[in-house]
C-alpha positions in Angstrom: 0.0 0.0 0.0 1.4 3.4 -0.9 1.4 6.0 1.9 0.7 9.5 0.8 3.5 11.9 1.8 2.2 14.5 4.3 4.6 17.1 2.8 4.8 17.5 -0.9 8.1 18.8 -2.3 8.5 20.9 -5.5 11.9 22.0 -6.7 13.1 24.2 -9.6 16.5 25.6 -10.7 17.3 29.2 -11.4 18.0 28.3 -15.0 16.7 25.4 -17.1 20.3 24.7 -18.2 23.8 26.0 -17.3 27.1 26.5 -19.2 30.1 26.3 -16.9 33.1 27.9 -18.7 35.5 28.0 -15.7 36.1 25.5 -12.9 32.7 26.2 -11.4 29.7 28.5 -11.6 27.1 29.8 -9.1 23.5 28.7 -9.3 20.4 28.6 -7.2 17.6 26.1 -6.5 14.2 26.9 -5.1 12.6 24.2 -2.9 8.8 24.5 -2.0 7.3 22.4 0.8 3.6 22.2 0.4 1.3 20.3 3.0 -0.4 17.5 1.1 -4.2 17.8 0.9 -4.5 14.0 1.1 -4.0 12.6 4.6 -2.8 16.0 5.9 -2.7 15.9 9.7 -4.8 18.0 12.0 -3.2 20.8 13.9 -1.0 20.0 16.9 -2.2 20.7 20.5 -0.6 23.9 21.8 1.2 24.3 25.1 1.6 28.1 25.3 3.1 30.5 27.8 2.5 34.3 27.4 5.1 36.4 29.1 4.1 40.1 29.5 6.2 43.1 30.5 4.3 45.1 33.1 7.1 47.6 33.9 6.3 51.3 34.4 7.0 52.2 30.7 4.1 49.9 29.6 1.7 52.5 31.1 2.8 55.2 28.5 0.0 56.1 26.1 2.2 57.3 23.1 -0.3 60.0 22.3 -3.1 57.4 21.6 -5.0 57.9 24.9 -4.7 54.1 25.6 -1.7 52.7 27.5 0.6 50.2 25.8 -0.4 47.6 28.4 -4.1 48.1 27.7 -3.5 47.7 24.0 -1.5 44.5 24.6 -4.3 43.1 26.9 -6.9 43.8 24.2 -4.7 42.2 21.6 -4.1 39.1 23.7 -7.8 38.7 24.5 -8.6 38.9 20.7 -5.8 36.5 19.8 -6.6 33.7 22.2 -10.0 33.3 20.5 -8.0 31.7 17.6 -6.8 28.8 19.8 -8.5 25.4 20.3 -10.4 24.4 23.5 -7.8 21.8 24.5 -4.8 24.1 24.0 -3.3 25.3 27.3 -2.2 28.8 28.2 0.0 30.0 31.0 0.5 33.7 31.8 3.6 35.2 33.4 4.1 38.9 34.2 7.6 40.5 34.8 9.0 43.9 35.7 11.4 44.2 38.7 10.3 40.7 39.6 8.3 38.0 37.8 5.2 36.0 38.8 3.1 33.2 37.3 -0.4 34.8 37.1 -2.1 31.8 35.5 -0.7 28.2 35.6 -1.2 26.2 32.4 -5.0 26.3 31.9 -7.1 24.8 29.0 -8.6 27.4 26.6 -12.0 25.9 27.4 -11.8 28.0 30.6 -11.9 31.2 28.6 -13.6 33.3 31.3 -10.9 32.5 33.8 -8.2 33.3 31.2 -9.8 36.6 30.2 -10.1 37.7 33.8 -6.4 37.2 34.4 -5.5 39.1 31.2 -7.8 42.0 32.2 -6.2 42.2 35.7 -2.6 41.7 34.6 -1.6 45.0 36.1 -3.2 44.3 39.6 -0.8 41.5 40.7 2.1 41.8 43.1 4.7 42.7 40.4 6.9 45.7 41.2 6.9 47.9 38.1 10.3 49.4 38.8 12.5 47.4 36.5 12.7 44.9 33.6 13.9 41.3 34.3 12.8 39.5 31.2 15.1 36.6 32.2 13.0 35.9 35.3 9.8 35.9 33.2 11.3 33.6 30.6 12.6 31.2 33.3 9.2 30.9 35.0 7.5 30.4 31.6 9.9 27.6 30.5 9.4 25.9 33.9 5.6 25.9 33.4 5.7 24.8 29.7 8.1 22.0 30.3 5.6 20.4 32.8 3.2 19.8 29.9 5.6 19.1 27.1 4.6 15.9 25.3 4.8 14.2 21.9 2.3 15.7 19.5 2.1 19.0 21.3 3.8 22.2 20.3 5.5 24.0 23.2 5.8 27.7 22.7 6.7 30.8 24.8 5.6 34.3 23.6 7.5 37.1 25.2 6.6 40.8 24.9 8.7 43.7 26.2 9.1 47.5 25.6 12.5 48.1 27.2 16.0 46.9 27.7 16.3 44.1 30.3 18.8 43.1 32.9 20.1 39.5 32.9 20.9 39.4 29.1 23.3 36.5 29.6 20.7 34.4 31.3 18.2 35.3 28.6 20.5 33.8 26.0 21.1 30.7 28.2 17.3 30.3 28.5 16.9 30.6 24.7 19.5 27.9 24.3 17.6 25.7 26.9 14.4 26.3 25.0 16.1 25.1 21.8 17.4 22.0 23.5 13.9 21.2 24.9 12.3 21.9 21.5 10.4 24.9 22.9 10.0 27.7 20.4 10.3 31.4 21.4 8.4 34.3 19.8 9.7 37.7 20.9 7.7 40.9 20.4 9.4 44.3 20.9 7.0 47.3 21.5 8.1 50.8 20.6 11.8 51.8 20.2 13.5 51.2 23.6 13.9 47.4 23.5 17.3 46.0 22.5 16.8 44.7 19.0 20.1 42.8 18.9 19.2 40.8 22.0 15.6 40.0 20.8 16.9 38.8 17.4 19.6 36.7 19.1 17.0 35.0 21.3 14.8 34.2 18.3 17.7 32.8 16.4 19.0 30.7 19.3 15.6 29.1 19.8 14.7 28.9 16.1 11.8 31.2 16.8 10.6 34.5 15.5 10.6 38.2 16.5 8.2 41.1 15.7 8.3 44.8 15.9 5.1 46.5 17.2 4.9 50.2 16.2 3.3 52.1 19.1 2.0 54.8 16.8 -0.2 52.3 14.9 -3.1 51.5 17.2 -4.1 48.3 15.5 -0.6 46.9 15.2 -0.5 44.9 18.5 -3.7 43.1 17.7 -2.7 42.4 14.1 0.6 40.8 15.2 -0.9 38.9 18.1 -3.7 37.5 16.0 -1.3 36.6 13.2 1.1 34.8 15.6 -1.7 32.9 17.4 -3.3 31.8 14.1 0.0 30.5 13.0 0.6 28.6 16.2 -3.0 27.1 16.1 -2.3 25.8 12.6 1.0 24.1 13.3 0.9 20.4 12.2 4.6 19.4 11.5 7.2 19.5 14.2 11.0 19.3 14.1 11.1 19.6 10.3 14.6 19.0 8.8 15.9 19.3 5.2 18.6 16.7 4.4 20.8 17.6 1.5 23.3 15.1 0.0 25.3 16.8 -2.8 27.2 14.8 -5.3 31.0 14.9 -5.6 32.3 18.5 -6.3 28.9 20.1 -5.8 28.9 22.7 -3.0 25.8 23.9 -1.1 27.0 27.2 0.2 23.9 28.5 2.0 20.3 27.6 2.7 17.8 30.4 3.2 14.1 30.4 4.0 12.4 32.9 1.7 8.7 32.4 2.5 7.0 33.3 4.8 10.0 35.1 6.1 13.6 35.6 4.8 16.3 34.2 7.1 19.4 32.2 6.7 19.2 28.7 8.2 22.2 27.2 10.0 23.3 23.8 8.7 25.1 20.9 10.4 27.1 18.2 8.6 26.7 15.0 10.5 28.7 13.2 7.9 30.6 14.0 4.7 28.4 15.3 1.9 25.3 15.3 4.2 24.0 18.7 5.2 21.0 19.2 7.6 19.0 22.4 7.9 16.5 22.7 10.7 13.2 24.2 9.5 11.4 24.3 12.8 7.6 23.9 12.6 5.3 24.1 9.6 1.6 24.8 9.4 -1.0 22.4 7.9 -2.2 24.8 5.3 0.8 27.0 4.4 3.6 26.3 2.0 7.1 27.4 2.7 10.0 28.1 0.4 13.8 27.9 0.5 16.6 29.0 -1.8 19.8 26.9 -2.0 23.0 28.7 -3.0 25.0 26.3 -5.1 28.4 26.0 -6.7 28.4 23.7 -9.7 31.5 22.1 -11.3 32.2 21.8 -15.0 30.5 18.8 -16.7 30.0 17.5 -20.2 26.7 18.2 -21.8 23.8 16.2 -20.3 21.4 16.0 -17.4 22.9 15.3 -13.9 21.6 14.6 -10.4 23.4 17.3 -8.4 22.0 16.4 -4.9 19.5 14.2 -3.2 16.9 16.1 -1.1 14.9 14.6 1.8 12.6 16.2 4.3 11.9 14.5 7.7 9.4 15.6 10.3 7.2 14.6 13.3 3.4 14.3 13.3 3.2 13.6 17.0 3.8 9.9 16.8 6.9 8.1 18.0 8.3 7.6 14.4 9.9 10.2 12.1 8.1 10.7 8.8 10.0 11.2 5.6 9.4 12.4 2.0 12.0 9.9 0.8 15.0 10.9 -1.3 14.1 13.3 -4.1 16.7 14.1 -6.8 17.7 17.7 -7.6 18.8 17.8 -11.3 20.6 20.2 -13.6 21.1 20.2 -17.3 24.5 21.2 -18.7 25.0 22.6 -22.2 28.1 24.2 -23.5 26.0 26.3 -25.9 25.2 28.8 -23.2 22.9 29.4 -20.2 19.3 28.5 -20.6 16.4 30.7 -19.7 15.8 32.1 -16.2 12.9 30.8 -14.1 11.0 34.0 -13.2 9.7 32.6 -9.9 13.1 31.7 -8.6 14.5 35.1 -9.8 11.8 36.9 -7.8 12.9 35.2 -4.6 16.6 35.9 -5.3 15.6 39.6 -5.7 14.1 39.5 -2.2 17.2 37.9 -0.8 19.4 40.5 -2.4 17.4 43.4 -0.9 17.5 41.5 2.5 21.4 41.3 2.2 21.6 45.0 1.3 19.5 45.8 4.3 21.9 43.9 6.5 24.7 45.9 5.1 22.7 49.1 5.7 22.2 48.2 9.4 25.9 47.6 9.8 26.7 50.9 8.2 24.2 52.7 10.4 25.6 51.0 13.5 29.1 52.2 12.6 27.8 55.7 11.8 29.4 55.4 8.3 27.3 58.1 6.6 28.9 57.5 3.1 28.2 53.8 3.3 24.6 54.4 4.5 24.0 56.7 1.6 25.5 54.3 -0.9 23.6 51.2 0.3 20.3 53.1 0.7 20.6 54.2 -2.9 21.3 50.6 -4.0 18.1 49.5 -2.1 16.1 52.3 -3.7 17.3 51.3 -7.2 16.8 47.6 -6.7 13.3 48.4 -5.3 12.4 50.4 -8.4 13.4 47.5 -10.6 11.3 45.1 -8.6 8.3 47.5 -8.8 5.1 47.3 -6.7 6.1 44.2 -4.7 9.0 46.3 -3.2 7.1 49.5 -2.7 7.5 49.6 1.0 11.2 48.7 0.9 11.8 51.5 -1.6 9.8 54.0 0.5 11.8 53.2 3.6 15.2 53.4 1.7 14.1 56.9 0.6 13.2 57.7 4.2 16.7 56.7 5.3 18.2 59.1 2.7 15.8 61.9 3.7 16.7 61.6 7.4 20.4 61.3 6.6 20.4 64.5 4.4 18.2 66.4 6.9 19.9 65.7 10.2 22.8 63.3 9.5 21.3 60.4 11.5 18.8 57.7 10.8 16.1 57.3 13.4 15.7 54.0 15.3 12.1 53.9 14.2 13.1 53.9 10.6 15.9 51.3 11.2 13.4 48.9 12.8 10.7 49.4 10.1 13.3 48.9 7.4 14.6 45.7 8.9 11.1 44.4 9.6 10.1 45.0 6.0 13.2 43.6 4.5 12.8 40.1 6.0 9.1 39.8 5.1 8.1 38.4 1.7 4.4 39.2 2.0 4.6 41.8 -0.8 5.4 39.1 -3.3 2.5 37.1 -4.9 3.5 33.6 -3.9 0.5 31.3 -4.8 0.9 27.7 -3.7 
Protein backbone atom coordinates (compact mmCIF):
# COMPACT_ATOMS: atom_id res chain seq x y z
CA UNK A 1 0.00 0.00 0.00
CA UNK A 2 1.35 3.44 -0.94
CA UNK A 3 1.43 5.96 1.90
CA UNK A 4 0.67 9.51 0.81
CA UNK A 5 3.45 11.94 1.78
CA UNK A 6 2.22 14.52 4.26
CA UNK A 7 4.57 17.14 2.83
CA UNK A 8 4.77 17.54 -0.95
CA UNK A 9 8.11 18.79 -2.33
CA UNK A 10 8.55 20.86 -5.50
CA UNK A 11 11.94 21.99 -6.75
CA UNK A 12 13.14 24.16 -9.59
CA UNK A 13 16.46 25.57 -10.74
CA UNK A 14 17.26 29.24 -11.39
CA UNK A 15 18.00 28.35 -15.05
CA UNK A 16 16.72 25.40 -17.08
CA UNK A 17 20.31 24.70 -18.17
CA UNK A 18 23.78 25.99 -17.34
CA UNK A 19 27.07 26.50 -19.16
CA UNK A 20 30.10 26.33 -16.88
CA UNK A 21 33.06 27.91 -18.69
CA UNK A 22 35.46 28.00 -15.74
CA UNK A 23 36.12 25.54 -12.94
CA UNK A 24 32.72 26.19 -11.37
CA UNK A 25 29.66 28.46 -11.57
CA UNK A 26 27.12 29.79 -9.07
CA UNK A 27 23.52 28.69 -9.32
CA UNK A 28 20.35 28.57 -7.20
CA UNK A 29 17.61 26.06 -6.51
CA UNK A 30 14.15 26.85 -5.12
CA UNK A 31 12.57 24.23 -2.85
CA UNK A 32 8.85 24.46 -2.02
CA UNK A 33 7.33 22.45 0.81
CA UNK A 34 3.56 22.16 0.44
CA UNK A 35 1.33 20.34 2.95
CA UNK A 36 -0.42 17.52 1.09
CA UNK A 37 -4.19 17.81 0.90
CA UNK A 38 -4.46 14.01 1.10
CA UNK A 39 -3.96 12.64 4.56
CA UNK A 40 -2.85 16.01 5.91
CA UNK A 41 -2.72 15.90 9.70
CA UNK A 42 -4.81 17.98 12.02
CA UNK A 43 -3.16 20.84 13.88
CA UNK A 44 -1.05 20.00 16.93
CA UNK A 45 -2.20 20.68 20.46
CA UNK A 46 -0.60 23.87 21.77
CA UNK A 47 1.20 24.25 25.10
CA UNK A 48 1.65 28.05 25.26
CA UNK A 49 3.05 30.54 27.77
CA UNK A 50 2.48 34.29 27.39
CA UNK A 51 5.14 36.43 29.11
CA UNK A 52 4.15 40.09 29.49
CA UNK A 53 6.24 43.12 30.46
CA UNK A 54 4.29 45.15 33.08
CA UNK A 55 7.09 47.62 33.89
CA UNK A 56 6.33 51.33 34.35
CA UNK A 57 6.95 52.23 30.70
CA UNK A 58 4.09 49.93 29.63
CA UNK A 59 1.69 52.52 31.09
CA UNK A 60 2.76 55.16 28.53
CA UNK A 61 0.04 56.11 26.06
CA UNK A 62 2.22 57.29 23.12
CA UNK A 63 -0.34 59.97 22.27
CA UNK A 64 -3.06 57.39 21.63
CA UNK A 65 -5.02 57.87 24.88
CA UNK A 66 -4.65 54.14 25.64
CA UNK A 67 -1.68 52.67 27.51
CA UNK A 68 0.63 50.19 25.83
CA UNK A 69 -0.37 47.59 28.40
CA UNK A 70 -4.10 48.07 27.71
CA UNK A 71 -3.47 47.67 23.98
CA UNK A 72 -1.53 44.45 24.64
CA UNK A 73 -4.29 43.15 26.95
CA UNK A 74 -6.88 43.80 24.24
CA UNK A 75 -4.66 42.20 21.58
CA UNK A 76 -4.06 39.09 23.70
CA UNK A 77 -7.78 38.69 24.46
CA UNK A 78 -8.59 38.91 20.73
CA UNK A 79 -5.81 36.50 19.77
CA UNK A 80 -6.61 33.68 22.19
CA UNK A 81 -9.98 33.25 20.49
CA UNK A 82 -7.97 31.70 17.62
CA UNK A 83 -6.79 28.82 19.82
CA UNK A 84 -8.47 25.44 20.34
CA UNK A 85 -10.37 24.41 23.53
CA UNK A 86 -7.80 21.75 24.46
CA UNK A 87 -4.82 24.08 23.98
CA UNK A 88 -3.30 25.29 27.25
CA UNK A 89 -2.23 28.82 28.17
CA UNK A 90 0.03 30.02 30.99
CA UNK A 91 0.48 33.74 31.76
CA UNK A 92 3.60 35.23 33.37
CA UNK A 93 4.15 38.92 34.19
CA UNK A 94 7.56 40.50 34.75
CA UNK A 95 9.02 43.87 35.70
CA UNK A 96 11.38 44.22 38.71
CA UNK A 97 10.34 40.66 39.60
CA UNK A 98 8.29 37.98 37.82
CA UNK A 99 5.17 36.04 38.77
CA UNK A 100 3.07 33.21 37.30
CA UNK A 101 -0.38 34.79 37.10
CA UNK A 102 -2.07 31.78 35.51
CA UNK A 103 -0.65 28.24 35.58
CA UNK A 104 -1.24 26.17 32.41
CA UNK A 105 -5.03 26.29 31.86
CA UNK A 106 -7.13 24.79 29.02
CA UNK A 107 -8.55 27.37 26.61
CA UNK A 108 -11.97 25.91 27.36
CA UNK A 109 -11.77 27.96 30.58
CA UNK A 110 -11.93 31.20 28.59
CA UNK A 111 -13.60 33.29 31.28
CA UNK A 112 -10.87 32.49 33.78
CA UNK A 113 -8.16 33.34 31.24
CA UNK A 114 -9.81 36.61 30.21
CA UNK A 115 -10.12 37.66 33.84
CA UNK A 116 -6.38 37.21 34.42
CA UNK A 117 -5.54 39.12 31.23
CA UNK A 118 -7.84 42.00 32.20
CA UNK A 119 -6.24 42.25 35.66
CA UNK A 120 -2.62 41.65 34.63
CA UNK A 121 -1.56 45.00 36.15
CA UNK A 122 -3.17 44.29 39.56
CA UNK A 123 -0.84 41.52 40.75
CA UNK A 124 2.13 41.85 43.08
CA UNK A 125 4.73 42.67 40.44
CA UNK A 126 6.94 45.68 41.22
CA UNK A 127 6.91 47.87 38.06
CA UNK A 128 10.30 49.43 38.81
CA UNK A 129 12.53 47.40 36.48
CA UNK A 130 12.71 44.90 33.63
CA UNK A 131 13.86 41.33 34.34
CA UNK A 132 12.80 39.49 31.20
CA UNK A 133 15.13 36.62 32.18
CA UNK A 134 13.02 35.87 35.28
CA UNK A 135 9.81 35.90 33.23
CA UNK A 136 11.33 33.59 30.62
CA UNK A 137 12.60 31.17 33.29
CA UNK A 138 9.19 30.87 34.96
CA UNK A 139 7.49 30.38 31.59
CA UNK A 140 9.89 27.63 30.52
CA UNK A 141 9.42 25.86 33.86
CA UNK A 142 5.63 25.87 33.36
CA UNK A 143 5.70 24.84 29.70
CA UNK A 144 8.12 21.98 30.33
CA UNK A 145 5.63 20.43 32.78
CA UNK A 146 3.18 19.77 29.92
CA UNK A 147 5.62 19.07 27.10
CA UNK A 148 4.59 15.87 25.31
CA UNK A 149 4.82 14.20 21.89
CA UNK A 150 2.29 15.67 19.49
CA UNK A 151 2.09 19.00 21.35
CA UNK A 152 3.77 22.22 20.29
CA UNK A 153 5.46 23.98 23.21
CA UNK A 154 5.76 27.75 22.68
CA UNK A 155 6.70 30.80 24.75
CA UNK A 156 5.63 34.27 23.56
CA UNK A 157 7.53 37.14 25.23
CA UNK A 158 6.57 40.80 24.93
CA UNK A 159 8.71 43.72 26.15
CA UNK A 160 9.07 47.45 25.56
CA UNK A 161 12.45 48.05 27.20
CA UNK A 162 15.98 46.86 27.70
CA UNK A 163 16.35 44.13 30.29
CA UNK A 164 18.80 43.05 32.93
CA UNK A 165 20.07 39.47 32.85
CA UNK A 166 20.90 39.36 29.12
CA UNK A 167 23.34 36.49 29.58
CA UNK A 168 20.67 34.38 31.29
CA UNK A 169 18.16 35.31 28.56
CA UNK A 170 20.54 33.78 26.01
CA UNK A 171 21.07 30.71 28.19
CA UNK A 172 17.30 30.30 28.50
CA UNK A 173 16.87 30.60 24.72
CA UNK A 174 19.47 27.85 24.33
CA UNK A 175 17.61 25.74 26.90
CA UNK A 176 14.38 26.28 24.95
CA UNK A 177 16.11 25.10 21.78
CA UNK A 178 17.41 21.96 23.48
CA UNK A 179 13.93 21.17 24.87
CA UNK A 180 12.31 21.91 21.47
CA UNK A 181 10.37 24.86 22.90
CA UNK A 182 10.03 27.70 20.42
CA UNK A 183 10.26 31.37 21.36
CA UNK A 184 8.42 34.30 19.83
CA UNK A 185 9.74 37.72 20.89
CA UNK A 186 7.73 40.93 20.44
CA UNK A 187 9.35 44.34 20.88
CA UNK A 188 7.00 47.28 21.50
CA UNK A 189 8.11 50.79 20.57
CA UNK A 190 11.76 51.81 20.23
CA UNK A 191 13.48 51.19 23.57
CA UNK A 192 13.89 47.40 23.52
CA UNK A 193 17.25 45.97 22.50
CA UNK A 194 16.78 44.68 18.97
CA UNK A 195 20.10 42.79 18.88
CA UNK A 196 19.15 40.78 21.98
CA UNK A 197 15.62 40.00 20.78
CA UNK A 198 16.93 38.81 17.40
CA UNK A 199 19.60 36.69 19.08
CA UNK A 200 17.02 34.98 21.29
CA UNK A 201 14.78 34.22 18.30
CA UNK A 202 17.75 32.81 16.38
CA UNK A 203 19.03 30.70 19.31
CA UNK A 204 15.61 29.09 19.79
CA UNK A 205 14.70 28.86 16.07
CA UNK A 206 11.83 31.21 16.84
CA UNK A 207 10.58 34.55 15.51
CA UNK A 208 10.64 38.21 16.46
CA UNK A 209 8.21 41.06 15.73
CA UNK A 210 8.33 44.83 15.92
CA UNK A 211 5.14 46.52 17.21
CA UNK A 212 4.90 50.19 16.18
CA UNK A 213 3.32 52.10 19.11
CA UNK A 214 2.02 54.79 16.76
CA UNK A 215 -0.20 52.34 14.90
CA UNK A 216 -3.08 51.53 17.24
CA UNK A 217 -4.09 48.28 15.55
CA UNK A 218 -0.56 46.90 15.18
CA UNK A 219 -0.45 44.94 18.46
CA UNK A 220 -3.71 43.14 17.72
CA UNK A 221 -2.71 42.38 14.13
CA UNK A 222 0.60 40.82 15.22
CA UNK A 223 -0.87 38.87 18.14
CA UNK A 224 -3.69 37.47 16.01
CA UNK A 225 -1.29 36.58 13.18
CA UNK A 226 1.07 34.75 15.55
CA UNK A 227 -1.67 32.87 17.41
CA UNK A 228 -3.33 31.83 14.13
CA UNK A 229 0.04 30.48 12.96
CA UNK A 230 0.55 28.58 16.21
CA UNK A 231 -2.96 27.14 16.10
CA UNK A 232 -2.33 25.78 12.59
CA UNK A 233 1.00 24.05 13.34
CA UNK A 234 0.93 20.43 12.18
CA UNK A 235 4.56 19.43 11.52
CA UNK A 236 7.21 19.50 14.25
CA UNK A 237 11.01 19.32 14.12
CA UNK A 238 11.12 19.57 10.32
CA UNK A 239 14.57 19.01 8.80
CA UNK A 240 15.88 19.30 5.25
CA UNK A 241 18.61 16.74 4.45
CA UNK A 242 20.82 17.60 1.47
CA UNK A 243 23.30 15.10 0.03
CA UNK A 244 25.28 16.81 -2.76
CA UNK A 245 27.18 14.76 -5.33
CA UNK A 246 30.98 14.95 -5.58
CA UNK A 247 32.35 18.46 -6.35
CA UNK A 248 28.90 20.07 -5.79
CA UNK A 249 28.90 22.65 -3.01
CA UNK A 250 25.82 23.89 -1.14
CA UNK A 251 27.04 27.23 0.20
CA UNK A 252 23.93 28.47 1.97
CA UNK A 253 20.29 27.58 2.74
CA UNK A 254 17.76 30.37 3.21
CA UNK A 255 14.07 30.39 3.96
CA UNK A 256 12.38 32.93 1.68
CA UNK A 257 8.67 32.44 2.48
CA UNK A 258 6.98 33.32 4.77
CA UNK A 259 10.04 35.14 6.13
CA UNK A 260 13.56 35.61 4.80
CA UNK A 261 16.26 34.20 7.05
CA UNK A 262 19.44 32.22 6.73
CA UNK A 263 19.21 28.72 8.17
CA UNK A 264 22.19 27.23 9.99
CA UNK A 265 23.29 23.83 8.73
CA UNK A 266 25.10 20.94 10.38
CA UNK A 267 27.13 18.25 8.65
CA UNK A 268 26.67 14.96 10.55
CA UNK A 269 28.73 13.16 7.90
CA UNK A 270 30.62 14.00 4.74
CA UNK A 271 28.38 15.29 1.92
CA UNK A 272 25.30 15.31 4.17
CA UNK A 273 23.98 18.73 5.25
CA UNK A 274 21.01 19.16 7.59
CA UNK A 275 19.03 22.40 7.89
CA UNK A 276 16.51 22.69 10.73
CA UNK A 277 13.23 24.21 9.47
CA UNK A 278 11.39 24.27 12.82
CA UNK A 279 7.60 23.90 12.64
CA UNK A 280 5.31 24.06 9.59
CA UNK A 281 1.60 24.75 9.36
CA UNK A 282 -0.99 22.37 7.95
CA UNK A 283 -2.20 24.85 5.34
CA UNK A 284 0.77 27.03 4.40
CA UNK A 285 3.60 26.33 1.97
CA UNK A 286 7.15 27.42 2.74
CA UNK A 287 10.01 28.14 0.37
CA UNK A 288 13.77 27.88 0.51
CA UNK A 289 16.62 28.96 -1.77
CA UNK A 290 19.84 26.94 -1.97
CA UNK A 291 23.04 28.73 -3.04
CA UNK A 292 25.02 26.26 -5.13
CA UNK A 293 28.44 26.02 -6.72
CA UNK A 294 28.38 23.66 -9.70
CA UNK A 295 31.52 22.15 -11.31
CA UNK A 296 32.24 21.82 -15.00
CA UNK A 297 30.52 18.84 -16.65
CA UNK A 298 30.04 17.47 -20.17
CA UNK A 299 26.68 18.23 -21.78
CA UNK A 300 23.83 16.23 -20.28
CA UNK A 301 21.41 15.98 -17.36
CA UNK A 302 22.87 15.25 -13.93
CA UNK A 303 21.60 14.63 -10.42
CA UNK A 304 23.45 17.26 -8.37
CA UNK A 305 22.01 16.38 -4.95
CA UNK A 306 19.49 14.20 -3.16
CA UNK A 307 16.94 16.05 -1.05
CA UNK A 308 14.92 14.55 1.82
CA UNK A 309 12.58 16.20 4.33
CA UNK A 310 11.89 14.52 7.68
CA UNK A 311 9.36 15.61 10.31
CA UNK A 312 7.21 14.60 13.28
CA UNK A 313 3.42 14.31 13.27
CA UNK A 314 3.19 13.65 16.99
CA UNK A 315 3.76 9.89 16.79
CA UNK A 316 6.91 8.10 17.95
CA UNK A 317 8.32 7.63 14.44
CA UNK A 318 9.88 10.18 12.08
CA UNK A 319 8.08 10.69 8.78
CA UNK A 320 10.02 11.24 5.55
CA UNK A 321 9.37 12.37 2.01
CA UNK A 322 11.98 9.89 0.82
CA UNK A 323 14.97 10.90 -1.30
CA UNK A 324 14.13 13.31 -4.13
CA UNK A 325 16.71 14.10 -6.85
CA UNK A 326 17.72 17.68 -7.63
CA UNK A 327 18.77 17.79 -11.28
CA UNK A 328 20.64 20.19 -13.56
CA UNK A 329 21.08 20.18 -17.33
CA UNK A 330 24.51 21.19 -18.69
CA UNK A 331 24.96 22.64 -22.18
CA UNK A 332 28.12 24.24 -23.55
CA UNK A 333 25.96 26.28 -25.95
CA UNK A 334 25.21 28.82 -23.20
CA UNK A 335 22.94 29.42 -20.22
CA UNK A 336 19.28 28.49 -20.56
CA UNK A 337 16.35 30.73 -19.71
CA UNK A 338 15.85 32.07 -16.19
CA UNK A 339 12.92 30.82 -14.11
CA UNK A 340 11.03 34.00 -13.19
CA UNK A 341 9.67 32.58 -9.93
CA UNK A 342 13.14 31.70 -8.64
CA UNK A 343 14.47 35.08 -9.81
CA UNK A 344 11.82 36.93 -7.78
CA UNK A 345 12.92 35.19 -4.60
CA UNK A 346 16.57 35.95 -5.34
CA UNK A 347 15.62 39.64 -5.73
CA UNK A 348 14.08 39.54 -2.25
CA UNK A 349 17.18 37.89 -0.80
CA UNK A 350 19.42 40.52 -2.40
CA UNK A 351 17.38 43.36 -0.87
CA UNK A 352 17.54 41.53 2.47
CA UNK A 353 21.35 41.33 2.21
CA UNK A 354 21.59 45.01 1.27
CA UNK A 355 19.47 45.83 4.30
CA UNK A 356 21.88 43.90 6.54
CA UNK A 357 24.73 45.95 5.06
CA UNK A 358 22.72 49.11 5.71
CA UNK A 359 22.17 48.16 9.36
CA UNK A 360 25.92 47.59 9.80
CA UNK A 361 26.72 50.95 8.19
CA UNK A 362 24.18 52.75 10.43
CA UNK A 363 25.60 51.03 13.55
CA UNK A 364 29.13 52.16 12.56
CA UNK A 365 27.83 55.68 11.80
CA UNK A 366 29.40 55.42 8.35
CA UNK A 367 27.29 58.05 6.56
CA UNK A 368 28.90 57.54 3.14
CA UNK A 369 28.21 53.80 3.26
CA UNK A 370 24.64 54.39 4.54
CA UNK A 371 24.04 56.74 1.59
CA UNK A 372 25.53 54.29 -0.92
CA UNK A 373 23.63 51.20 0.30
CA UNK A 374 20.30 53.05 0.73
CA UNK A 375 20.61 54.24 -2.87
CA UNK A 376 21.29 50.63 -3.96
CA UNK A 377 18.12 49.46 -2.14
CA UNK A 378 16.12 52.27 -3.74
CA UNK A 379 17.34 51.32 -7.23
CA UNK A 380 16.76 47.62 -6.67
CA UNK A 381 13.30 48.36 -5.31
CA UNK A 382 12.42 50.44 -8.36
CA UNK A 383 13.39 47.54 -10.64
CA UNK A 384 11.26 45.14 -8.59
CA UNK A 385 8.25 47.45 -8.84
CA UNK A 386 5.08 47.34 -6.67
CA UNK A 387 6.11 44.25 -4.68
CA UNK A 388 9.02 46.25 -3.22
CA UNK A 389 7.11 49.53 -2.74
CA UNK A 390 7.47 49.56 1.04
CA UNK A 391 11.18 48.71 0.92
CA UNK A 392 11.76 51.49 -1.64
CA UNK A 393 9.82 54.00 0.47
CA UNK A 394 11.84 53.15 3.58
CA UNK A 395 15.16 53.44 1.72
CA UNK A 396 14.09 56.93 0.62
CA UNK A 397 13.18 57.70 4.24
CA UNK A 398 16.73 56.74 5.27
CA UNK A 399 18.18 59.11 2.66
CA UNK A 400 15.81 61.92 3.71
CA UNK A 401 16.73 61.60 7.40
CA UNK A 402 20.42 61.32 6.58
CA UNK A 403 20.37 64.47 4.44
CA UNK A 404 18.20 66.42 6.90
CA UNK A 405 19.94 65.66 10.20
CA UNK A 406 22.84 63.35 9.51
CA UNK A 407 21.30 60.43 11.46
CA UNK A 408 18.80 57.67 10.75
CA UNK A 409 16.09 57.32 13.43
CA UNK A 410 15.72 54.03 15.30
CA UNK A 411 12.08 53.89 14.21
CA UNK A 412 13.12 53.92 10.55
CA UNK A 413 15.86 51.33 11.18
CA UNK A 414 13.39 48.92 12.81
CA UNK A 415 10.74 49.44 10.14
CA UNK A 416 13.34 48.91 7.41
CA UNK A 417 14.60 45.66 8.90
CA UNK A 418 11.08 44.41 9.63
CA UNK A 419 10.08 45.04 6.02
CA UNK A 420 13.23 43.56 4.47
CA UNK A 421 12.79 40.10 6.01
CA UNK A 422 9.12 39.77 5.09
CA UNK A 423 8.09 38.40 1.70
CA UNK A 424 4.39 39.23 1.98
CA UNK A 425 4.57 41.84 -0.78
CA UNK A 426 5.39 39.10 -3.27
CA UNK A 427 2.55 37.12 -4.89
CA UNK A 428 3.46 33.55 -3.92
CA UNK A 429 0.53 31.31 -4.85
CA UNK A 430 0.93 27.71 -3.70
